[in-house]
C-alpha positions in Angstrom: 51.5 93.6 135.9 50.6 94.4 132.4 52.4 96.2 129.5 51.3 99.8 128.8 52.3 101.5 125.6 53.0 105.3 125.6 51.7 106.1 122.1 53.4 109.5 122.2 56.8 107.7 122.3 56.0 104.6 120.2 57.3 104.7 116.6 55.7 101.4 115.6 59.0 99.6 115.0 57.5 96.2 116.0 60.4 95.2 118.3 57.9 94.3 121.1 56.0 92.0 118.7 59.3 90.3 117.7 60.5 89.6 121.3 57.2 88.7 123.0 57.3 84.9 123.7 53.5 84.6 124.2 51.2 82.9 121.9 49.1 84.6 120.8 51.4 87.6 120.9 50.5 90.3 123.4 51.2 93.1 120.9 50.2 94.1 117.3 51.3 97.1 115.3 48.2 99.0 114.2 48.2 102.4 112.6 52.0 102.7 113.1 51.7 102.2 116.9 52.1 99.2 119.1 48.9 98.1 120.7 48.3 95.6 123.6 45.8 93.3 122.0 46.0 90.2 124.3 46.9 91.5 127.7 45.8 88.2 129.3 48.6 86.4 127.5 51.3 88.5 129.2 53.7 86.4 131.3 55.4 89.5 132.8 58.9 88.6 131.4 59.8 92.2 130.7 61.2 91.5 127.2 59.0 94.1 125.6 60.0 96.8 128.1 63.7 96.0 127.8 63.8 95.8 124.0 61.8 98.9 123.2 64.2 101.4 121.6 61.8 104.3 122.2 61.2 103.4 125.9 57.5 103.5 125.2 56.5 100.3 127.1 56.2 100.0 130.8 54.9 97.1 132.9 52.4 98.5 135.4 50.1 97.1 138.1 
């Protein structure tokens, strides 16, 4: 499963960047939206999905 960002909901707060335990981080904020830049680093912990205040991130197959 990989994180998918719904850019229509994302406000670019960066919470996903802050909570992601992976190194390098799975996310970056670019142009005021969260982007998945290192999907291969995702450990499927769900922290990004749980912490997103905009409900803009979903783990999908």
